[in-house]
N, C-alpha and C positions, 0 to 999 in steps of 0.2 A: 464826703466819703466816696461818692460816685467818681469824682475827679481822681481820688487816690487810687481806686481800682483801675481806672482808665490808664493812669500813669504807669502802674505796675504791669498792666497788660502790654503796654507799648515797650517797656523795658525788656520783658520776657520775649516778646516777638523779635526785638532787635537782636537779643542774645542768640535766639534760635536761628535767625537768618544769618548771623555771623558764623555760627557753628556750621550751618548748612553750606555756606559759601566756602568755609575752610575745608570741609570734607569733600566738596565738589572739586577742589583743587587737586585731590589725590586721584581722581578718575584717570587722568592721562597716564600718570606714572604706573597706576595699577594695571591699565590695559597693556602698557609696554612690558610690565612684569609677566603677564600671561603670554604675550607674543614671544618674548625672549626665552622663557622656560619651555614653551612648546617647541620652538626651534631647536633648543638644546636636546630635548627628549627625542626629537625626530632625526637628529644628526646621526650619520653613519660612521663617524670616526671620532676618536678621542679629542682631537684638536678643536673640532667644531662644537662638541658638547661643552667643553670648558670655555670656549670663546663666547658662546651665547649665555652661559651661566654667569660669566664675569659681567656681561652687560646687565643681567638681571639684578646683580648686587646693588647697583646704584638706584635702580627704580624701587626695589624693596625698601631701601634706606629712606628714600624720599617719601614713600607712602607711610612708613612708620612714624617719621617726624611729623607729617601733616595730621595723621589720625590721632596722635597723642594730643595735639593742640585742639582738635575738634571733639575730643573725648569719645572717639569711636574705638574703644579699648579692644574689642574683639578683632577688628580689622588690624589694629596695631600689633596684636599678638600673632596673627597669621603672617603679617609682614616680617616680624622678627623670625618666625619659624622658617619662612621662605628664604630669608637672608642666610640663616644658618645652614639650610640644606644646600643652597647654591655655593656657599663657602666650602662645605664639605666636598662638594663635587669637584672643586678646584684642587683638593688635596689628594684625590685618588690617582692611581697609577694604571688602571685598566679601564677600557671602554665600558665594560659591563657595570662596574662599580660606580663610575661617573654617571652613567645613564640612570642608575637606580636613584641617586640623589637628585638628578635633574627632574625625575618624575615626582619626587617628594616636593621639590620646589614648585613645580607646575600645579600640583594639587593645592598647596598652600596659597598660591597666587589666585586660583579660582575661588577658594574659600574666602580669601581676603576681599575679592570683588563682591561676593555675595554679602559679606558683612558691611561693606561700604554702601551697598544698595539699601540695606536695612537702616543704617544711620542716616542716609539721605532721603529715605522714604521714596525710593525710586527703584524700578526694576532694572535688571542688568541690561536689558535691551535699551531702556531709556537712558541709562548711563552711557552706553556706547554711542547712542544718538547725540546725547548732550556733549560728549567729547568731540564729536565731529563738528558740532555747531560752534563750540567755544575754542577751537584749536588756535585761532588767531590771538584770542585774549591770553591763552596759556603761554603762547610764544612770547608775548610781551612780559608776562610775569616771571617766566623761567627761561630767560634768554640763553644763559649758559647751558642749562640742561637740554633745551631744545636743539641748540646748535650741535651739541655732541651727538644726541640721539638721532636727529634728523639726518646729519651727514653720514652717520654709521648706517642707518636704515637705507638711505639712498644708495650707498655703495653696495649693501647686501642685496637690495632689490635689483640693482643694475646687473649684479653678477649671479642672480638666482639661476638663470638658465645655464650658466657655466658650472655652477655647483651641482646642478642636476645632472649635467653631462658627466662631471667627475664622479658623482655618486653612482651613476649607471656604469661607468667604466670600472669602478671598484667592485660593483656587484658582478660584472662580467668576469673580472679577474678572479673573484672568489669562486664563481661557478666553474671556470676553467681549472682552477686549482683543485676543486673538489672532484672534477672529472678525472684529472690526472692522478689524484690520490686513489680514486676508485679503480682506475686502470692498473695502477701499480699494485694495489691490494689483490686484484683479480690475478695478475701475473704472478704475484708472490704465492697465492693459493695454488695456482696451476703448477708452479715449480715445486712447491711442497708436496703436492700430490704425486708428481713424477718421481721425486726423491723417495717418497714413501713406497711407491710401487717398485722402484728400482731396489730398495732395501729388501722388500719382501721377496723379489726375484732372486737377489743374491743369497738370501738365507735359504731359499728353496734349493738353489743350485748347490749350496754348501752341504745341505743335508743329503741331497742325492749323491754328491761326490763322496761323502763319508760312507754312505751305504755301499756305493760301488767299490770303494777301496777295501771295505771289509770282505766283499765277495772276491776281490782280486787276491787278498791275502789267503783266503781259504783255498782258492784255485792253486796258488803257489805251493802251499803246504801239501795238498793232496797230490798235485802233479809231480813234485820233486820226490815224494815218497814212492809213487807208482813207477816213475822212470828208474829210480834206483833199484827197485825190485826187478824191473825188466832187464836191466844190465846184469844183475846177479844171475838171473835165469839164463841169459845168453852165455855168460861165462861158464856156468855149470855144464851147459850143453856142449860147449867147446871142449871142456875137460873130458867129458864123457866119450867124445869121438877121437880123443888123442891129439887135439890141436894145441900147438904152442901159443901162449898168449903174449901179445905185446901191448901192454896197457897204454903206452904212449900213442900207439897207432890207433887204438880204439877210443881214445879219450874224447869225450864230448862234455862241455861245460854247460850244465843245466841248472846249477844252483845260482840263486840271485839274492841280493839284499833288498830290504823293504824299500829303500830309497830308489831302487831301480824301477819299481812299479808305480811310484808316485807320479811320474811324468807321462804315464800312458793310461789308456782306458781298459775296461774289462776285456774287450775283444782282442786288443793287442796282447794282453797277458795270456789269453787262451792260445792265440796263434803262436806265440813264442814257444810254449811247451809242446804243442803239436808238432812244430817244426823240429824240435829237439828229438822227439820220439822217432820221427821219420829219418832223421840224420843217424841216430843210433841203429835203427833197423837196417838202414842201407849199409853202414860200415860192417855190421856183424854178418849180414848176408854175403858180402864180398869175402869176408874172412872164412865163412863156412865153405864157400865155393872154392877158395884157394886151397884149403885144407883137404877137401875131397879130391881135388885134382892131383895132389901130391901123393896120395896113398895108392 
């Protein structure tokens, strides 16, 4: 009986060690899933977000396949969710939407690593350390995968500085564009204020002109009535002293149309009628003097 239990214990230990080893093989792909999704989330343009998300698809698929074999179901579920989020990221047409799904993929990748640590009975730090110690073994087991990822990462790390410079240039261009937009908006507001002030001034001048024109019309009516009465009084006086009247000789045109005063101001209108009064007075004065000299 003792030998029987010893044999069962050995079998279970072997099965556990096999499952442990199988789950351990997912560490590398899981760590790359985290790295790729973090790079996607931190990318500042649409192209880089989707480029890193596409790299994450293969690593999520690798983890899902391995964790199914080692019965780490929770890690497998998170790998599937991460894969789906990264796949949706590739379907988006705007940077904001693509970045949203890259964040989802990054969160699932981290949860996937935590589940792996539980299945392997190791902390995440130990997993990362384990990954560093066994990288050469993983390369032999996953030649095709490692060649693709390693060459891709080598290229990206080699051009990291260049990408940073490009990102900085993009940020500078954005800032310059924002400054130009701000300047244009300020200029637009200034022009709108000037137009508004000009409109108010025009309306004020229009009201003042309308008021002045009303006063001009009043002057016209009163002046023409008064001048006509003055002429009649002069004519009566000439008749009373026996002078012959020659109306053509004494004619003075002081009647005006409304259109005549539209092109002048109030002072011009007053001056016109004062001049006509003086002209009439001068002509009739000469006529009186001529009449008296002939008698």
